[in-house]
matplotlib code that plots the C-alpha trace (Angstrom):
import matplotlib.pyplot as plt

x = [78.8, 76.9, 74.7, 72.3, 71.6, 68.4, 67.1, 68.7, 66.9, 63.7, 63.5, 60.7, 61.0, 60.8, 63.9, 64.7, 64.8, 68.2, 69.9, 71.9, 72.0, 75.5, 75.8, 78.4, 78.5, 80.8, 81.1, 83.4, 84.1, 83.6, 87.0, 87.7, 84.6, 84.8, 81.1, 79.7, 79.7, 78.5, 77.1, 75.9, 75.2, 73.7, 72.3, 72.9, 72.3, 75.9, 76.4, 79.7, 80.8, 77.5, 76.0, 74.9, 71.2, 70.3, 67.6, 64.6, 63.4, 66.8, 67.6, 70.7, 73.4, 71.3, 73.5, 72.9, 74.4, 74.8, 75.6, 77.3, 77.0, 73.2, 71.6, 69.2, 71.2, 69.6, 70.4, 69.5, 68.7, 69.6, 66.6, 67.0, 70.6, 71.4, 74.7, 75.9, 77.9, 79.3, 78.3, 81.1, 80.9, 84.0, 84.8, 86.4, 89.3, 87.8, 84.9, 82.5, 81.6, 80.9, 81.3, 79.8, 79.0, 75.4, 73.9, 74.5, 76.9, 79.5, 77.9, 79.4, 77.1, 77.6, 77.3, 73.8, 72.6, 72.9, 74.1, 77.0, 78.3, 76.9, 79.1, 77.2, 78.6, 80.2, 79.0, 80.8, 78.6, 81.6, 81.0, 82.5, 84.1, 85.8, 86.7, 89.1, 89.8, 93.4, 94.5, 95.1, 91.4, 92.3, 92.2, 89.9, 90.9, 88.2, 88.6, 86.2, 85.7, 84.7, 83.8, 86.7, 89.2, 90.1, 90.9, 92.0, 91.0, 91.9, 89.8, 90.5, 88.2, 87.2, 84.4, 82.8, 82.9, 85.2, 86.9, 88.4, 92.2, 93.7, 93.1, 95.1, 94.1, 95.4, 94.7, 97.2, 99.7, 99.4, 99.2, 96.3, 94.8, 91.2, 87.8, 87.7, 84.7, 81.5, 82.2, 85.9, 86.7, 89.3, 90.2, 92.7, 94.2, 96.3, 99.6, 99.8, 101.3, 98.8, 101.6, 101.1, 98.0, 98.1, 95.7, 94.8, 92.4, 91.0, 92.6, 96.3, 97.2, 98.8, 100.7, 101.5, 101.3, 102.2, 99.6, 100.5, 99.4, 102.9, 103.7, 106.0, 106.2, 104.4, 104.4, 103.5, 106.2, 109.0, 108.9, 106.9, 108.1, 106.7, 103.2, 102.6, 99.9, 97.3, 94.7, 91.9, 91.5, 91.3, 94.2, 96.7, 97.4, 100.1, 102.0, 100.7, 104.1, 105.9, 105.3, 104.7, 107.5, 106.1, 103.2, 101.7, 99.9, 98.1, 99.0, 97.5, 100.1, 98.4, 101.3, 101.5, 104.4, 105.9, 107.2, 109.5, 108.4, 111.5, 114.0, 111.5, 112.2, 110.4, 111.6, 109.7, 107.0, 104.9, 104.5, 101.4, 98.6, 95.9, 94.8, 92.3, 92.7, 93.3, 90.2, 91.1, 94.0, 94.5, 97.1, 96.4, 96.1, 99.4, 101.2, 101.5, 100.3, 98.5, 95.0, 94.6, 91.3, 91.1, 88.1, 87.5, 86.8, 90.1, 91.7, 95.5, 97.4, 100.8, 103.9, 105.0, 108.6, 109.4, 106.3, 105.5, 101.9, 101.2, 97.8, 95.2, 91.6, 88.8, 85.4, 83.6, 84.4, 81.9, 79.7, 79.7, 77.1, 79.4, 79.8, 81.3, 78.5, 80.6, 84.1, 85.3, 84.8, 85.6, 83.4, 85.2, 84.5, 85.9, 87.9, 87.6, 89.7, 88.4, 90.7, 92.2, 92.7, 90.8, 87.8, 87.7, 84.6, 84.3, 81.7, 81.1, 79.0, 76.4, 75.0, 76.4, 78.7, 80.8, 82.7, 85.6, 87.5, 91.2, 94.3, 96.2, 99.4, 100.0, 101.2, 101.8, 98.5, 96.7, 98.2, 97.2, 93.6, 93.6, 94.8, 92.1, 89.3, 90.6, 89.9, 87.0, 83.9, 83.2, 79.8, 81.6, 84.3, 82.5, 82.7, 86.4, 88.0, 89.2, 88.8, 86.0, 88.4, 90.3, 87.1, 85.9, 89.2, 89.2, 85.7, 86.7, 88.5, 88.1, 84.6, 81.9, 79.8]
y = [96.0, 99.1, 101.3, 103.7, 106.7, 107.4, 104.0, 104.3, 107.5, 106.2, 109.3, 109.3, 111.4, 111.1, 109.5, 112.5, 114.7, 113.5, 113.8, 116.9, 116.2, 116.3, 114.1, 115.0, 111.9, 110.5, 107.0, 106.1, 102.7, 102.4, 102.1, 98.5, 97.2, 96.4, 95.5, 99.0, 101.9, 105.5, 107.4, 110.9, 113.0, 116.0, 116.5, 119.7, 121.6, 123.0, 126.6, 128.1, 130.9, 130.8, 129.0, 125.5, 124.9, 121.8, 119.4, 120.0, 116.4, 114.9, 114.9, 117.1, 115.6, 112.9, 110.2, 106.6, 103.7, 100.6, 97.1, 95.3, 91.8, 91.8, 89.5, 92.3, 95.4, 98.5, 101.4, 102.9, 106.6, 109.0, 111.2, 115.0, 114.9, 117.7, 119.2, 122.5, 122.9, 119.7, 116.8, 114.9, 112.4, 112.3, 109.1, 109.3, 106.8, 105.1, 104.0, 105.3, 108.7, 110.5, 114.2, 116.5, 120.1, 120.9, 124.2, 126.2, 124.1, 121.3, 118.1, 114.9, 111.9, 108.3, 105.7, 105.0, 108.5, 110.0, 113.6, 114.3, 117.6, 120.6, 123.7, 126.6, 129.5, 132.3, 136.0, 136.6, 134.0, 132.2, 129.4, 126.0, 124.5, 121.3, 119.2, 116.4, 114.1, 113.4, 109.7, 109.8, 110.7, 113.6, 116.5, 117.9, 120.5, 122.9, 125.0, 128.0, 131.2, 134.6, 137.0, 136.2, 135.2, 131.6, 130.4, 127.1, 126.1, 123.0, 121.5, 118.9, 115.9, 113.7, 111.1, 112.9, 116.4, 119.1, 122.0, 124.9, 124.8, 127.4, 129.2, 131.0, 133.4, 131.6, 134.5, 136.6, 133.8, 133.0, 136.1, 135.9, 132.8, 134.1, 133.1, 133.9, 132.0, 130.9, 127.2, 127.2, 124.1, 123.6, 120.6, 119.6, 116.3, 115.2, 113.2, 109.7, 110.9, 113.7, 116.2, 118.0, 119.4, 119.8, 122.3, 122.3, 124.4, 124.2, 127.6, 126.5, 126.7, 124.0, 124.3, 122.4, 123.5, 121.8, 121.1, 124.3, 126.0, 127.3, 127.1, 124.3, 124.6, 126.3, 123.4, 125.3, 128.0, 126.0, 122.5, 122.3, 123.5, 126.7, 126.4, 123.1, 123.0, 120.5, 119.4, 119.6, 120.2, 116.5, 115.2, 114.6, 112.2, 111.5, 108.3, 106.2, 104.5, 107.7, 109.9, 113.2, 113.5, 112.0, 113.3, 112.3, 115.0, 114.8, 117.8, 119.8, 118.3, 114.9, 113.5, 112.4, 113.9, 112.2, 114.9, 114.9, 117.7, 117.6, 118.0, 120.0, 118.1, 115.9, 112.3, 110.7, 111.4, 109.4, 109.9, 111.8, 109.3, 110.5, 113.1, 114.2, 115.9, 113.9, 114.1, 111.9, 110.3, 108.1, 105.8, 102.1, 101.9, 100.1, 102.3, 99.5, 101.7, 104.9, 104.8, 107.7, 108.5, 110.7, 112.7, 110.2, 107.5, 105.7, 104.3, 103.8, 102.0, 103.6, 102.3, 105.1, 103.9, 104.4, 106.1, 103.1, 102.2, 98.8, 98.7, 100.8, 100.0, 101.8, 101.9, 102.0, 98.2, 97.5, 100.7, 101.6, 104.4, 106.4, 109.9, 113.2, 115.5, 118.6, 119.2, 121.9, 119.9, 116.3, 113.5, 111.1, 112.3, 110.1, 107.0, 105.1, 102.1, 99.7, 99.2, 96.1, 97.6, 94.7, 96.9, 100.2, 102.4, 104.9, 107.7, 109.3, 112.1, 109.7, 109.1, 105.7, 104.1, 101.2, 98.8, 96.9, 93.9, 94.9, 92.7, 92.9, 92.0, 92.7, 89.3, 88.4, 86.5, 89.6, 91.8, 89.2, 89.2, 93.0, 93.0, 90.5, 92.5, 95.7, 94.2, 91.8, 92.6, 90.0, 89.3, 88.0, 86.0, 82.7, 83.3, 83.1, 79.7, 79.1, 76.1, 76.5, 76.4, 79.4, 81.3, 80.6, 81.8, 84.9, 85.8, 85.8, 89.1, 92.1, 92.3, 94.2, 91.8]
z = [84.2, 82.9, 85.0, 83.2, 85.3, 83.5, 84.6, 88.0, 88.8, 87.2, 84.9, 82.4, 79.2, 75.5, 73.9, 71.8, 74.8, 75.8, 72.5, 73.5, 77.3, 78.9, 82.0, 84.7, 86.8, 89.5, 90.9, 93.8, 95.4, 99.2, 100.8, 101.9, 100.2, 96.5, 96.3, 97.1, 94.8, 95.5, 92.5, 91.9, 88.8, 87.1, 83.6, 81.7, 78.5, 78.1, 76.9, 75.9, 78.2, 80.0, 83.0, 82.1, 82.3, 84.5, 83.1, 85.3, 85.6, 86.7, 90.5, 90.5, 92.8, 94.3, 96.0, 95.2, 97.0, 94.8, 96.0, 93.1, 94.5, 94.5, 92.0, 90.8, 90.4, 91.9, 94.2, 97.5, 96.7, 99.6, 99.7, 99.9, 98.8, 96.4, 95.2, 93.8, 90.6, 89.2, 91.5, 93.2, 96.1, 98.3, 100.3, 103.7, 103.8, 106.8, 104.7, 107.3, 105.8, 102.5, 101.9, 99.3, 98.5, 98.9, 97.4, 100.6, 102.6, 102.9, 104.3, 105.8, 106.3, 107.3, 104.6, 106.1, 105.2, 108.7, 108.7, 111.1, 109.8, 107.9, 107.3, 105.9, 104.0, 105.9, 105.9, 102.6, 100.9, 99.3, 96.9, 97.9, 94.8, 95.8, 98.9, 99.5, 102.5, 103.4, 103.2, 107.0, 107.5, 109.9, 107.5, 104.8, 102.2, 100.9, 97.7, 97.6, 95.6, 96.9, 94.2, 91.8, 94.4, 95.2, 98.8, 100.2, 103.7, 105.7, 108.5, 111.1, 110.9, 113.8, 113.6, 110.8, 112.4, 110.8, 112.6, 110.9, 111.0, 108.6, 105.3, 102.6, 99.8, 96.7, 94.5, 96.5, 96.6, 92.9, 90.6, 88.2, 89.8, 89.7, 88.5, 84.9, 83.6, 85.3, 84.4, 85.4, 87.4, 90.2, 92.1, 94.8, 96.0, 98.9, 98.7, 100.0, 103.3, 103.8, 103.8, 100.4, 98.6, 94.8, 93.3, 89.6, 87.5, 84.0, 83.3, 83.1, 86.8, 88.9, 92.2, 95.4, 99.0, 102.2, 104.9, 106.6, 103.3, 102.4, 98.7, 97.7, 93.9, 91.1, 88.6, 85.5, 85.8, 87.7, 86.2, 82.9, 79.5, 78.0, 76.6, 78.5, 81.2, 82.6, 80.2, 82.8, 86.5, 87.3, 85.1, 88.0, 90.8, 93.4, 93.2, 96.1, 96.5, 97.3, 100.2, 98.3, 95.9, 92.7, 90.7, 87.3, 85.2, 81.9, 79.8, 76.9, 74.5, 75.0, 77.0, 80.6, 82.6, 85.7, 88.0, 91.0, 93.3, 95.5, 92.6, 90.5, 87.4, 84.8, 85.4, 82.6, 80.0, 77.6, 73.9, 72.8, 73.7, 71.4, 68.9, 71.5, 75.0, 78.2, 80.4, 83.5, 85.2, 88.2, 89.7, 90.4, 94.3, 94.5, 91.9, 89.3, 86.4, 85.6, 84.0, 81.5, 79.6, 76.6, 75.2, 72.5, 75.0, 74.9, 78.1, 78.4, 81.1, 81.4, 83.2, 85.6, 85.6, 81.9, 80.4, 78.1, 77.3, 78.8, 77.1, 75.3, 74.6, 72.9, 74.8, 71.5, 71.2, 74.0, 73.5, 69.8, 70.4, 72.5, 71.2, 72.3, 73.9, 74.1, 72.6, 74.9, 78.2, 79.3, 78.0, 80.3, 83.8, 86.5, 87.4, 90.6, 91.5, 94.2, 97.2, 95.8, 92.4, 90.8, 89.8, 87.8, 87.7, 84.9, 84.3, 81.0, 79.6, 78.1, 81.6, 82.2, 84.8, 83.7, 86.0, 84.5, 86.0, 86.0, 86.3, 89.6, 87.8, 84.1, 82.8, 79.2, 79.2, 80.5, 77.7, 75.1, 76.3, 76.3, 72.7, 71.6, 73.1, 71.6, 68.2, 68.8, 71.0, 73.7, 72.1, 69.0, 70.6, 70.1, 66.3, 66.3, 65.5, 69.1, 71.4, 73.9, 76.8, 75.5, 74.9, 78.4, 79.9, 77.7, 78.8, 82.4, 81.7, 81.0, 79.7, 81.6, 83.7]

ax = plt.figure().add_subplot(projection="3d")
ax.plot(x, y, z, "-o")
ax.set_aspect("equal")
plt.show()
C-alpha cells in the first residue's frame, strides 16, 4: 500500500515544482488497532548550514487519520493542526491520545481531534524539540533547547493532561552537548519498563538517564570504540523483551551495535550493512528482529541474538523512481510497526508512506519469498515459469497492497 502525501493533502502545483522538494514525513500506527494510521509531514527546500525553507502551499505538520480497511483509501484531516521543526506525531500507548509539538506549545489531543492539553513556552521562550510517551502511559519526556543549551523535562500524564515533574540541564551534565547547527536533530526514547530514557543527537552524542534524570551511562565515551557514534538521532531502540538493559544502535560505520547498559559492553554487532548511512532503526514489537533502513532505500531485518541479517530488500524493486533528495540528511525517515508486528509503515523523503505486510515468524518459506521479491517485482511474477498455486501463495506476501 502506498500513500502519496501530495494527493492526500490535495495539493495542486506543477509537476516540476517538486523536483527538489524534500519531504519529512511520519506515520504511526494507532496502538491496539492495526487498521488506523496517523500521518503528518512537511515539505522543504533543504539548505546546508541554513534554516530549511518550507514549501508554502503544503500544510506543514497537518495531522491526518487514515483508516486502512476502507475500500476507498482516504484520510480525515485534523483541521488547524500545525507543527514546528520536523513534524512528528507521538502516540500515547493507551491508543486514546496523540501528542505533537505545535509552533508555540506542546499539544495532546484525543484521536477524535479534541484538545485536552496545551503547554505553552515558558518565559525563557525555549524551543520544544522532541517528546516521547513512556510505555506505561504515565510519563512524558520533553527535550527542549534554550539559546544553545539542551534540557530534558519529564511530566506526569493523566487522562491526557500533563503535569511538570522534574527537569535537568543536559548541557551542564554532558560537556559540549549544545546546539551547534540550526538543523541539529535530537530525540529521546523510553525503555520498555519506563525506567530509562535514551537521548541521541545528530551531532555524535548519546547517553541514558533514569526516570529521576540521573545519568546512567554515556554510551559514546563509555561503551563504543573510538570514532564510532550514532549515524542519526533516530537510529536506536530499546529491546522490548528486556526491561531496560538492551539497546540497539545504528552507527556511522554502517554497523548495528547491540549494547548491554548494565554491564556497559557491546554484546553483538552486525557486519557493515551498506555503503550508505543508516537512517532508521526499530525493534519488532516482540523483539524477534530489528528493522534497519539505510539512506539508499534498503531495509534489513537483523537477528538481535547474533547480529546476522535475516533478510534484506531494496525498495527500488517496488518503487524504481526512488532517489536520494539530500545526501547529508536521512532519506528514510521513520518506521512504525503495528501492535501485532504484522504491518510495517515506512516514510521516505519522496513524500510517500508505504505499508508492508510483515511475517510474524520468519520461516524458511518466508525467507524464500523475500528472496524472490528482492530479485523479481511482484508485477512480473506471473511471467515466471511457476504454477498458478505458487504464484498466488507468493503474492500473499510481502507485496504492498
